[in-house]
C-alpha positions as CSV (number, residue, x, y, z in Angstrom):
1,M,0.0,0.1,-0.1
2,N,1.2,3.5,-0.9
3,W,1.9,5.6,2.0
4,Q,-0.2,8.3,0.9
5,T,-3.2,6.3,1.1
6,K,-2.7,5.3,4.8
7,I,-1.4,8.7,6.0
8,N,-4.8,9.7,7.9
9,Y,-4.6,6.5,10.0
10,L,-1.1,7.6,11.0
11,L,-1.9,11.1,12.3
12,G,-0.7,11.2,16.1
13,H,1.2,8.1,15.8
14,L,4.8,7.5,16.4
15,I,6.1,6.8,12.8
16,G,9.4,6.0,10.8
17,V,10.0,8.2,7.7
18,S,12.7,7.1,4.7
19,F,13.7,9.7,2.1
20,F,15.0,8.9,-1.2
21,D,18.2,10.4,-0.4
22,G,18.8,7.6,2.1
23,R,18.3,9.5,5.3
24,G,15.6,8.5,7.8
25,T,13.8,9.7,11.0
26,S,11.2,8.8,13.7
27,A,8.4,11.4,14.9
28,V,5.1,11.8,15.7
29,L,3.1,12.6,12.6
30,C,1.1,15.9,13.5
31,Y,-0.7,16.6,10.4
32,T,-0.2,17.0,6.5
33,Q,-0.9,20.3,4.6
34,I,-0.7,20.9,0.8
35,G,2.2,18.5,0.0
36,E,3.8,18.4,3.4
37,L,4.1,16.4,6.4
38,F,4.5,18.0,9.5
39,L,6.3,15.9,12.3
40,M,7.5,16.1,16.0
41,E,10.9,15.1,16.5
42,Y,12.8,14.3,19.4
43,L,16.2,16.6,19.5
44,Y,18.0,16.0,22.9
45,H,17.5,16.5,26.4
46,K,14.3,17.8,26.6
47,Q,14.0,19.6,23.5
48,F,11.6,18.8,20.3
49,A,11.0,20.5,17.2
50,L,8.3,20.6,14.6
51,K,9.8,19.7,11.1
52,H,8.0,19.4,7.7
53,Y,9.3,17.8,4.7
54,E,7.7,17.7,1.3
55,F,6.0,14.4,0.0
56,Q,8.1,14.4,-3.0
57,L,11.2,14.1,-0.7
58,I,9.4,10.5,1.4
59,Q,10.1,7.1,-0.1
60,E,7.9,5.2,2.9
61,I,6.1,5.6,6.3
62,P,5.8,2.7,8.3
63,P,4.0,2.9,11.7
64,F,6.0,1.7,14.7
65,P,5.6,-1.9,15.7
66,A,4.2,-2.6,18.7
67,S,6.5,-3.4,21.8
68,Y,6.1,-6.7,23.7
69,E,7.6,-7.5,27.3
């Protein structure tokens, strides 16, 4: 399934994002707007940043798997 078709189900969830240039990030998907994703990414210590990425840069967006103890 193409990531654009499942994007609404991932809003508010922790996701991984892989980019076409080989980079990746993990973040909470906050919202989408006019061809961009807005993600809340962890920086360090107690700092977070709202970042945005254009759809054309993104290769795949999988949700984080459930963790089991």
